[in-house]
C-alpha positions as CSV (number, residue, x, y, z in Angstrom):
1,M,-4.7,-37.8,158.2
2,F,-3.4,-35.2,161.2
3,A,0.1,-36.6,160.5
4,F,-0.1,-35.6,156.5
5,L,-2.0,-31.8,157.6
6,R,0.6,-30.9,160.1
7,L,3.3,-32.2,157.0
8,I,0.9,-29.3,154.9
9,V,1.2,-27.4,157.6
10,M,5.1,-27.7,158.6
11,G,6.3,-27.2,155.1
12,L,4.5,-24.7,153.6
13,I,5.9,-22.3,156.8
14,F,9.2,-24.0,155.9
15,L,8.8,-22.5,152.5
16,T,7.8,-19.6,153.6
17,I,11.2,-19.0,155.1
18,V,12.6,-19.5,152.3
19,Y,10.4,-17.4,150.3
20,V,11.1,-14.4,152.2
21,C,14.6,-14.7,152.8
22,L,14.8,-15.6,149.0
23,S,13.3,-12.4,148.3
24,L,14.7,-9.7,150.7
25,Y,18.0,-11.5,149.4
26,S,16.9,-10.8,145.5
27,R,16.1,-7.6,146.9
28,A,19.4,-6.4,148.1
29,V,21.6,-7.4,145.7
30,R,19.8,-5.4,142.6
31,K,19.7,-2.9,145.3
32,G,23.2,-3.4,145.6
33,K,23.6,-3.4,141.3
34,L,21.4,-0.4,140.8
35,R,23.7,1.6,142.6
36,K,26.9,0.8,141.0
37,K,24.7,1.6,137.8
38,W,24.3,4.8,139.4
39,Y,27.8,5.5,139.9
40,D,29.2,3.8,137.0
41,G,26.7,6.6,134.6
42,P,25.4,9.9,133.8
43,Q,23.8,10.5,137.6
44,K,20.6,13.1,135.7
45,V,19.0,12.2,139.3
46,D,20.1,11.6,142.4
47,R,21.1,8.0,144.0
48,D,17.7,7.3,145.6
49,T,15.9,8.1,142.9
50,F,17.9,6.3,140.5
51,V,17.6,3.2,143.3
52,Q,12.9,3.7,143.9
53,R,12.6,3.6,140.3
54,G,14.5,0.6,139.3
55,L,13.3,-1.3,142.0
56,E,9.8,-0.5,141.3
57,K,11.2,-1.8,137.8
58,Y,11.9,-5.0,139.3
59,D,8.8,-5.5,141.6
60,G,7.1,-5.7,138.8
61,S,10.0,-8.1,136.1
62,I,10.0,-11.8,136.1
63,R,12.7,-12.7,137.8
64,R,11.0,-11.4,140.4
65,K,8.3,-13.7,139.5
66,L,10.2,-16.4,139.3
67,I,10.9,-17.2,143.0
68,W,6.8,-18.0,143.1
69,G,8.9,-21.5,142.4
70,V,10.0,-22.0,146.0
71,Y,6.6,-22.6,146.4
72,I,5.2,-24.2,142.5
73,V,8.2,-26.9,142.4
74,P,8.2,-28.7,146.4
75,V,4.3,-28.9,146.3
76,I,4.8,-30.3,142.7
77,T,7.6,-32.6,143.9
78,V,5.6,-33.9,146.5
79,G,2.9,-34.3,145.3
80,A,4.3,-36.7,142.1
81,I,5.7,-39.2,144.4
82,I,3.1,-38.9,146.9
83,Y,0.4,-39.7,143.7
84,L,2.9,-42.5,142.6
85,T,3.7,-43.8,146.0
86,N,-0.1,-45.1,146.1
87,H,-1.4,-45.2,143.2
88,N,1.9,-47.5,141.3
């Protein structure tokens, strides 16, 4: 039982590190795309305001929420493997 709890804790720590890195990377990519879009388009507002508004829209987007799959997919997979191993 102790080994199983240790697996869960270490797995969640690893998944948290992956989630944070993926989230920061995704936000940086979005920020770069917004800056490029500002340079290419009409510049009605300053760059920082344009990027900030774009990032606020990104925070509410489905793409941002899909990053939570980093937690969901491995947990379901490990749970299914454990269930199938023990009950077949």
